[in-house]
C-alpha positions in Angstrom: -57.7 -31.9 -16.4 -58.2 -31.1 -12.8 -55.0 -32.9 -11.7 -53.0 -30.9 -14.4 -54.4 -27.7 -12.9 -53.5 -28.8 -9.4 -50.0 -29.7 -10.6 -49.6 -26.3 -12.2 -50.7 -24.6 -9.1 -48.3 -26.6 -7.0 -45.4 -25.7 -9.3 -46.5 -22.1 -9.3 -46.6 -22.1 -5.4 -43.2 -23.8 -5.2 -41.7 -21.2 -7.6 -43.2 -18.3 -5.6 -41.8 -19.8 -2.3 -38.4 -20.3 -3.9 -38.4 -16.6 -5.0 -39.4 -15.4 -1.6 -36.7 -17.5 0.1 -34.1 -16.2 -2.4 -35.2 -12.6 -1.8 -35.1 -13.1 2.0 -31.6 -14.7 1.7 -30.4 -11.8 -0.4 -31.9 -9.2 2.0 -30.1 -11.0 4.9 -26.8 -10.9 3.1 -27.3 -7.2 2.4 -28.2 -6.6 6.0 -25.0 -8.5 7.1 -22.9 -6.4 4.7 -24.5 -3.2 6.0 -23.9 -4.2 9.5 -20.2 -5.1 8.7 -19.8 -1.7 6.9 -21.3 0.0 9.9 -18.8 -1.7 12.3 -15.9 -0.4 10.1 -17.3 3.1 10.0 -14.8 5.6 11.4 -11.9 3.3 10.6 -10.1 4.4 7.5 -7.8 2.2 5.5 -4.1 3.0 5.8 -3.3 4.5 2.4 -0.2 6.0 0.7 -0.6 8.4 -2.2 1.5 10.8 -4.3 0.6 13.7 -6.7 3.5 12.4 -8.9 3.1 8.7 -8.8 -0.3 7.1 -9.6 -0.6 3.5 -8.4 0.3 1.2 -11.3 1.3 4.0 -13.6 4.6 5.4 -15.0 6.8 7.3 -12.6 7.5 10.8 -14.1 11.1 11.2 -15.5 11.9 14.0 -13.1 12.0 11.3 -10.3 14.4 9.0 -12.1 18.1 8.9 -13.0 17.1 10.2 -16.4 15.7 13.4 -15.0 16.3 15.4 -11.8 16.3 12.3 -9.6 14.1 13.8 -7.0 12.1 11.7 -4.5 8.3 12.1 -5.2 6.0 13.7 -2.6 4.1 11.2 -0.5 1.0 11.6 1.6 -0.6 9.1 3.9 -3.6 8.7 6.1 -5.5 6.1 8.2 -2.6 4.8 10.1 -3.6 2.5 13.0 -4.0 3.6 16.6 -0.8 3.1 18.5 1.4 4.2 15.6 4.6 5.7 17.1 6.8 6.0 14.0 7.1 5.1 10.3 9.6 3.4 8.1 9.6 4.0 4.3 11.1 1.5 1.9 11.2 1.9 -1.9 12.5 -1.1 -3.9 12.5 -2.7 -7.3 11.8 -6.5 -7.2 12.4 -6.7 -11.0 16.1 -5.7 -10.9 18.4 -8.3 -12.7 20.3 -9.2 -9.5 17.3 -9.4 -7.3 15.4 -6.8 -5.3 17.1 -3.4 -5.5 16.6 -0.9 -2.6 16.2 2.7 -3.8 15.3 4.4 -0.5 15.1 3.7 3.2 13.8 6.4 5.6 13.2 5.5 9.2 12.3 7.1 12.5 9.7 9.2 10.7 7.5 10.9 13.5 4.1 9.4 14.1 2.7 12.9 13.7 4.0 13.1 10.1 1.3 13.1 7.3 3.7 13.0 4.3 7.0 13.8 2.8 7.7 16.7 0.4 9.3 16.2 -3.0 13.1 16.2 -3.1 15.9 16.6 -0.5 13.7 18.1 2.2 12.1 14.7 2.6 15.3 13.4 4.2 14.8 15.9 7.1 11.6 14.0 8.1 13.6 11.0 9.3 16.9 9.1 9.2 18.1 7.7 6.0 19.2 4.1 5.6 21.7 2.9 2.9 20.3 2.2 -0.5 21.8 -0.2 -3.0 23.5 2.6 -4.8 25.6 2.8 -1.7 24.1 6.1 -0.5 21.9 7.1 2.4 19.5 8.9 0.2 16.8 8.6 -2.5 18.1 6.9 -5.7 15.5 7.1 -8.4 14.5 4.4 -10.9 17.3 3.6 -13.3 16.6 0.2 -14.9 18.6 -1.4 -17.6 17.7 -0.1 -21.1 15.5 -2.2 -23.3 14.3 -4.7 -20.7 10.8 -3.3 -20.2 9.4 -1.3 -17.3 10.3 -2.3 -13.7 7.9 -2.0 -10.7 8.9 0.3 -7.9 7.1 -0.4 -4.6 6.8 2.4 -2.0 6.0 0.7 1.3 5.2 2.7 4.4 5.2 0.7 7.7 3.4 2.0 10.7 5.3 0.9 13.8 4.5 0.6 17.5 7.9 1.9 18.6 9.1 5.5 18.4 12.6 4.9 17.3 14.7 2.0 15.8 17.8 2.9 17.7 20.0 2.2 14.7 22.5 4.6 13.2 21.9 6.6 10.1 23.1 4.7 7.0 21.9 1.3 8.4 21.2 -1.3 5.9 17.6 -2.5 5.1 18.6 -5.9 6.6 19.5 -4.2 9.9 16.3 -2.2 9.9 14.1 -5.2 9.0 15.6 -7.1 12.0 14.6 -4.3 14.4 11.0 -3.7 13.0 10.1 -7.4 13.0 7.1 -7.8 15.3 6.5 -4.0 15.5 4.7 -3.4 12.2 1.1 -2.5 12.9 0.1 -1.9 9.2 1.7 -1.3 5.8 0.5 1.1 3.1 1.8 0.6 -0.4 2.0 2.4 -3.7 3.5 1.0 -6.9 4.9 2.9 -9.9 6.5 1.7 -13.1 9.5 2.9 -15.1 11.3 1.6 -18.1 14.1 2.9 -20.4 
């Protein structure tokens, strides 16, 4: 009887010790997370937003070939230190012939915080050639009945003030120049189907 009580007490003690160790480990992990979060305080993530396009949701018709075909407004924040200009690329990786480029805008000033809706956005930088063959915004216009496509808005923060390429340059030419100069990329994705 006495040995059974001793055994129960040993089991109880072992369980208590295990719980204390688990709690201590959990507290240590929480302390590490708090410390890491504190180190990152003051550093915002580089983000891209729009009042018209909610990430992962449907792009309003007014911004497509079925509507007014206006570029949506864009706003960004948290660009990294050392940003000297931006490049914006909007493309559709679900296009039947491969990724289709809808908009390229480069040499956007480092002081810019966003782009207005529509044609005035083009005054914020230089336009590259889209796959419609125009140096401008070309809204979503996927084939009918094939389901929604994804449209990625990618804003690259660069460590150079200008690309020194002509307006109307292709995305291929622009990507060659920015290689090795991208500090960070903010992304927004919208969907559209017909």
